[in-house]
C-alpha positions in Angstrom: -38.0 0.5 18.9 -35.1 -1.7 19.5 -33.0 -2.7 16.3 -33.4 -6.2 15.6 -30.0 -7.0 14.5 -28.1 -4.4 16.8 -26.5 -7.5 18.5 -25.0 -8.5 15.2 -24.2 -5.0 13.4 -22.6 -3.4 16.3 -20.0 -5.8 17.3 -19.0 -6.5 13.9 -19.1 -2.8 13.1 -16.9 -2.2 16.2 -14.4 -4.7 15.1 -14.3 -3.4 11.5 -13.9 0.2 12.7 -10.9 -0.9 14.8 -9.4 -2.9 12.0 -9.7 -0.1 9.7 -8.2 2.5 12.2 -5.3 0.0 12.9 -4.7 -0.4 9.3 -4.6 3.2 8.8 -2.5 3.7 11.7 0.0 1.0 11.1 2.9 3.1 10.8 2.5 5.1 14.0 4.1 4.1 17.2 1.7 2.2 19.5 1.2 4.9 22.0 -0.5 7.0 19.1 -2.0 4.2 17.2 -3.9 3.1 20.3 -6.0 6.2 20.6 -6.8 6.0 16.7 -7.7 2.4 17.3 -10.1 3.2 20.3 -11.5 5.8 18.0 -12.1 3.4 15.3 -13.7 1.1 17.6 -16.3 3.9 18.9 -16.8 5.0 15.3 -17.5 1.6 14.1 -20.2 1.2 16.7 -21.8 4.2 15.7 -21.6 3.7 11.9 -23.0 0.3 12.5 -26.0 1.8 13.9 -26.3 4.7 11.5 -28.2 3.1 8.7 -31.0 2.1 11.3 -30.9 5.6 12.8 -31.6 6.8 9.2 -34.0 4.1 8.3 -35.7 3.0 11.6 -36.4 -0.6 11.4 -40.4 -0.3 12.1 -41.0 -3.0 9.5 -39.1 -5.6 7.6 -39.1 -3.2 4.5 -37.4 -0.4 6.3 -34.6 0.2 4.2 -34.7 3.5 2.1 -32.1 6.2 2.0 -29.8 4.8 4.7 -29.6 1.5 3.1 -29.0 2.6 -0.5 -25.8 1.3 -2.1 -25.6 4.2 -4.6 -26.3 6.7 -1.7 -23.5 5.1 0.4 -21.0 4.9 -2.3 -21.7 8.5 -3.3 -21.3 9.7 0.0 -18.0 8.0 0.6 -16.7 9.4 -3.0 -17.8 12.9 -2.4 -16.9 13.0 1.3 -13.9 10.7 1.3 -11.2 13.1 0.0 -12.3 16.2 2.5 -12.5 13.6 5.4 -8.9 12.3 4.4 -7.4 15.9 4.4 -9.1 16.7 7.8 -7.5 13.5 9.4 -4.1 14.5 8.0 -4.6 17.9 9.6 -5.8 16.2 12.9 -2.6 14.1 13.0 -0.4 17.3 12.0 -1.8 19.1 15.0 -1.4 16.0 17.3 2.2 15.8 16.2 2.8 19.4 16.9 1.4 19.1 20.5 3.6 16.1 21.2 6.5 18.1 20.1 5.7 20.9 22.3 5.0 18.7 25.6 9.0 18.8 26.7 9.0 22.4 26.5 5.9 22.9 28.9 7.0 23.7 32.5 4.3 22.2 34.6 2.6 19.0 35.0 -0.8 20.3 34.4 -0.1 22.1 31.1 1.7 18.7 29.9 -1.3 16.8 30.8 -3.8 18.9 29.0 -1.3 18.9 26.1 -1.3 15.0 26.1 -5.2 14.8 26.5 -5.5 17.1 23.6 -3.2 15.0 21.4 -4.9 11.8 22.3 -8.5 13.4 21.7 -7.2 14.5 18.1 -5.9 11.0 17.5 -9.2 9.6 18.6 -11.1 11.8 16.3 -8.9 10.4 13.2 -9.9 7.0 14.1 -13.5 7.8 14.8 -13.9 9.1 11.2 -12.4 5.7 9.9 -14.4 3.6 12.1 -17.7 5.3 11.3 -17.2 4.8 7.7 -16.2 0.9 8.3 -19.1 0.4 10.5 -21.6 1.9 8.1 -20.2 -0.3 5.4 -20.1 -3.4 7.6 -23.8 -2.9 8.2 -24.8 -2.5 4.5 -22.6 -5.6 3.9 -24.4 -7.8 6.4 -27.8 -6.5 5.3 -27.0 -7.4 1.5 -27.1 -10.9 2.7 -30.5 -11.2 4.0 -33.6 -12.0 2.4 -34.6 -8.4 2.1 -31.1 -7.5 0.5 -30.3 -3.8 -0.1 -31.8 -1.3 -2.4 -29.4 -0.2 -5.3 -30.8 3.3 -4.9 -32.9 4.8 -2.4 -36.6 3.6 -2.5 -39.6 5.7 -1.6 -38.1 9.0 -2.5 
């Protein structure tokens, strides 16, 4: 089944993800921040779709676990600190790769090193974007006639 509001949720979630990733990468040089912002957009797109993956929109009253405000806040509160630590480690590893690149002797090794660095920075943004996209989906749904459940319904 198609998601009725995908045309609204996904673009807004993508922008929210990119914005959140850009804010988080605001002190990085542009060539490093770029990959985090791209990752943020992809994560936002996925996060904006996630509530409807969890609770497929098969009826107007489809909002259960994936659309519960307390569930989302709890997941962010519990998962947030480990994710921040994970992101810090990804950035540290990306910085190590960048520092190693001048000492690599051949173009292929340098290219693979650069791709690895970009991928790690992409992952940092992906995490930020997913959370922002998910939250944007819930925020948009909160202003519909159905609204959101404070806690999951039907469990």
